[in-house]
KOLLODREN-209163 format. One line per 10 residues: number of its first residue (from 1); their letters; for each residue x, y, z of C-alpha. Coordinates in steps of 0.2 Angstrom, whole numbers, plus 2048, in hexadecimal, padded with zeros to 3 digits. Example, Ala and Ser with C-alpha at 12.3 -4.5 7.8 and 13.67 -1.06 7.14 Angstrom:
2
1) as) 83E,7EA,827; 844,7FB,824 $
***
This chain:
334
1) mtmkrmmlgt) E71,16C,E84; E60,172,E84; E55,16E,E73; E53,182,E72; E66,184,E71; E69,177,E66; E5B,17E,E5B; E63,18F,E5C; E74,187,E56; E6C,17E,E47 $
11) taaltmlgag) E64,18D,E43; E75,198,E42; E7E,18B,E3A; E71,18C,E2B; E7A,19C,E26; E8A,193,E22; E80,188,E17; E88,184,E06; E99,189,E0A; EA1,178,E0E $
21) qahaaahgsl) E95,170,E01; E9E,17B,DF3; EAF,176,DF8; EAA,164,DF8; EA4,166,DE7; EB3,16F,DE1; EBF,162,DE7; EB6,153,DE0; EB1,14C,DF0; EA2,148,DFB $
31) tvgyflewpm) EA1,147,E0E; E94,13D,E16; E90,13A,E28; E8C,129,E30; E8C,120,E41; E98,116,E49; E91,106,E53; E83,107,E45; E86,0FA,E3A; E7E,0FA,E28 $
41) pfeyakqmgt) E82,0F1,E19; E88,102,E11; E97,100,E1B; E9C,0F2,E11; E9C,0FD,E00; EA5,10B,E0A; EB3,0FF,E0E; EB4,0F8,DFE; EB6,109,DF6; EA4,107,DEC $
51) ydealgmtvn) E9C,118,DEE; EAE,121,DE9; EAD,116,DD8; E9A,118,DD6; E9C,12C,DD8; EAC,12E,DD0; EB1,138,DDF; EB9,136,DEF; EAC,133,DFD; EB2,139,E0E $
61) wvsfdtgtam) EA8,131,E1F; EA7,139,E2F; E9F,132,E3E; E93,13A,E4B; E8B,136,E5B; E79,13D,E56; E6E,141,E49; E6E,154,E4F; E80,155,E4D; E7E,151,E3B $
71) saamasgdvq) E70,15C,E37; E7C,169,E3D; E8B,164,E33; E7F,163,E24; E7A,175,E28; E8D,17A,E29; E8F,173,E18; E9D,168,E1F; E93,158,E1B; E87,155,E0A $
81) lsvsqgvppf) E7E,147,E10; E79,13C,E20; E76,129,E20; E6B,122,E2D; E65,133,E35; E58,131,E41; E47,138,E3C; E44,142,E4C; E54,14C,E4A; E50,14F,E38 $
91) vvatsagqdl) E3F,155,E3D; E47,161,E4A; E52,167,E3D; E46,16B,E30; E39,172,E3D; E47,180,E41; E48,183,E2E; E58,179,E29; E53,174,E16; E56,161,E17 $
101) qildvavsys) E4F,155,E0D; E4D,142,E11; E55,138,E02; E52,125,E07; E4C,11A,E15; E5D,113,E1C; E57,107,E29; E48,102,E34; E4D,0FC,E46; E3F,0FD,E53 $
111) dndncvvaea) E4A,0F1,E5F; E5A,0FA,E5E; E54,10C,E64; E4D,10B,E75; E4D,113,E88; E57,106,E95; E52,107,EA8; E61,104,EB3; E5F,0F2,EBB; E61,0F7,ECF $
121) leidkdsade) E50,101,ECD; E45,0F1,EC7; E3B,0FB,EBC; E30,0F4,EAD; E21,0F9,EA5; E16,0F4,EB2; E1F,100,EBF; E24,10D,EB3; E1B,11A,EBD; E2A,118,ECA $
131) lagkkvavpl) E35,122,EBC; E2F,133,EC5; E3D,13C,ECB; E4B,132,EC2; E59,138,EB7; E5A,133,EA5; E67,134,E98; E5F,139,E87; E67,140,E77; E5A,14E,E74 $
141) gtaahygflr) E53,151,E62; E56,13D,E5D; E4C,12E,E5A; E50,12A,E6C; E49,13A,E72; E3A,136,E68; E38,125,E6F; E3B,12B,E81; E2D,137,E7E; E22,12C,E78 $
151) qmdhfgvdla) E25,11F,E85; E22,128,E93; E12,131,E8C; E0D,11E,E8A; E10,11B,E9C; E0B,12B,EA3; E1A,131,EA9; E1B,144,EAB; E2B,14C,EA3; E2C,158,EB1 $
161) slnivdmapp) E2F,14C,EBD; E3F,145,EB5; E51,14B,EB4; E55,14B,EA2; E66,14D,E9D; E6B,14E,E8A; E79,142,E87; E80,13A,E77; E7B,126,E79; E8E,122,E7C $
171) dgaaaiaqgs) E8E,12E,E8A; E7D,127,E91; E83,115,E90; E91,119,E9B; E88,123,EA6; E7B,115,EAA; E8A,109,EAC; E90,115,EB9; E7F,116,EC1; E7F,12A,EBE $
181) vdmfcgwggs) E6E,129,EB6; E5E,11E,EB8; E5B,11C,EA6; E62,11C,E96; E5B,120,E84; E64,11D,E74; E6A,10F,E67; E76,103,E5F; E86,0FD,E68; E81,10B,E77 $
191) lsrakefgnv) E70,102,E79; E78,0F1,E79; E84,0F7,E88; E77,100,E90; E6B,0F0,E92; E79,0E7,E9B; E75,0F3,EAA; E63,0F3,EA8; E52,0ED,E9D; E46,0F6,E90 $
201) lltgaekeel) E36,0FB,E94; E2E,0F6,E84; E35,0EB,E76; E35,0F0,E65; E25,0E6,E60; E1B,0F0,E6E; E22,101,E68; E1C,0FE,E58; E0B,0F9,E5E; E0B,10B,E65 $
211) gilvfdvtsg) E10,112,E55; E22,115,E5B; E2B,112,E4B; E3C,114,E49; E45,117,E3A; E55,11F,E32; E58,12A,E23; E63,12F,E16; E63,142,E15; E6B,152,E0D $
221) paswvaensd) E69,165,E0B; E5D,168,DFF; E67,175,DF4; E74,168,DF4; E6A,159,DEF; E60,163,DDF; E74,168,DD9; E7A,156,DDA; E6B,14B,DD8; E75,13F,DCC $
231) tvarflkvta) E82,13D,DD9; E75,13A,DE7; E6C,12E,DDC; E7D,124,DD9; E80,124,DEC; E6E,11D,DF0; E70,10F,DE4; E82,10A,DEB; E78,108,DFC; E69,100,DF4 $
241) nanamwadee) E75,0F3,DEC; E7E,0F2,DFC; E6E,0ED,E06; E69,0E3,DF9; E78,0D8,DFB; E76,0D7,E0E; E65,0D1,E0B; E6C,0C0,E04; E73,0B7,E13; E80,0AF,E08 $
251) nhaemlpvia) E8A,0BF,E08; E89,0C1,E1B; E9A,0B8,E1E; EA1,0C3,E11; E9B,0D4,E17; E99,0D2,E28; EAB,0D4,E2E; EAE,0E3,E23; E9F,0EC,E2B; EA2,0E7,E3B $
261) rdagmseedt) EB5,0EE,E39; EAC,0FF,E32; EA0,100,E40; EAC,0FE,E4D; EA5,0EE,E53; EA9,0DC,E57; EA0,0CF,E49; E95,0C8,E57; E8E,0D9,E5C; E8D,0DF,E4A $
271) astlstfvfp) E82,0CF,E46; E77,0D2,E55; E74,0E4,E4F; E70,0E1,E3F; E65,0D3,E42; E59,0E0,E4A; E5A,0EC,E3A; E50,0EA,E2A; E54,0F4,E1A; E46,0F6,E0E $
281) pveeqlsskw) E49,0F4,DFC; E47,104,DF2; E36,0FF,DEA; E2F,0FD,DFC; E38,10D,E01; E2E,117,DF3; E1E,10E,DF8; E10,118,E03; E16,110,E12; E27,118,E13 $
291) lgggaqefmq) E2B,127,E07; E1B,127,DFD; E11,12F,E0C; E16,125,E1C; E25,12E,E20; E1E,13F,E1E; E0E,13A,E2A; E1B,134,E36; E26,144,E36; E16,14E,E3A $
301) gvaqvfvdag) E12,143,E48; E24,144,E4F; E24,157,E4E; E14,158,E57; E1A,14D,E65; E2A,158,E68; E1E,168,E66; E13,160,E74; E23,15D,E7F; E2A,16F,E7C $
311) sigsalpsya) E39,168,E72; E35,172,E63; E2A,182,E63; E22,17E,E52; E1F,171,E43; E1E,175,E31; E0D,173,E2B; E14,165,E20; E22,15B,E1E; E1F,153,E0C $
321) drvntgplts) E2C,15F,E04; E39,158,E10; E38,147,E06; E41,147,DF5; E3F,136,DED; E46,13D,DDC; E57,135,DDE; E52,125,DE6; E45,122,DD8; E54,126,DCC $
331) adgm) E5F,11A,DD4; E52,10C,DD4; E53,10E,DBF; E65,10C,DC0 $
***
């Protein structure tokens, strides 16, 4: 699927916004999107029924392969909140006119979203120019897509010289394992599998030095958030409490098996993945580094990269109103 077709699909889905949300509210339930093979502390609370208890309603959870699919589900009204949506797909959707808002910083993970080059090619950061003519599996409009664009720009690789194929991470990982693509870009368990068949060009620390930040957010449709701000605040409070619980290593033995089961991963792989994640506490999320200004500036930069690459038609004049700290501030006071 091309970015243009994906954007048109998102725009068309906007006409359905509200129907699913009204249905959910009327039936005392909430539907939340998340990723499998993407272990996070909130999954402990999910399994323990803590969200249902705190919100006083049934929380239904639906798994997705990409953040772009989350955007489409929120546009149609089938999903009210998405946990750990990547900033790039959020920017793609809002640039197309979808009225989404960032509600918290779900996770920062510069080492868990990357591109892997097939081992047989023997290409590393010192020979990245040899990627010209190669076939690359990239989930378009995602954090992995943004990181891919920034890395290719850094290495001076002409995008026109590459055969870029839109693939969700699980499919991309299978493709590089089978030798049907030369490079994979993605995250989580798919990235771990892909690394068995190749090497990364840049480490997380090296990417951060280039200003390639990688973080996800909890997001939701602005209209629904405005009408359900207390529900959103209570949801974010449960998430924050789960993050704080995980921050104490004494709780790992209790939480890890539950998180692993929910993520569909082994405990060993779950622990390995979580070791690369950072879950900023609420006070830090509300600081200038993140939702107090940093995220808004970062989104502007992401949008410009996509515009320059021809992936989206134009950026918004500002992404400042795409961040709503009201519910998180309320959660901090609970």
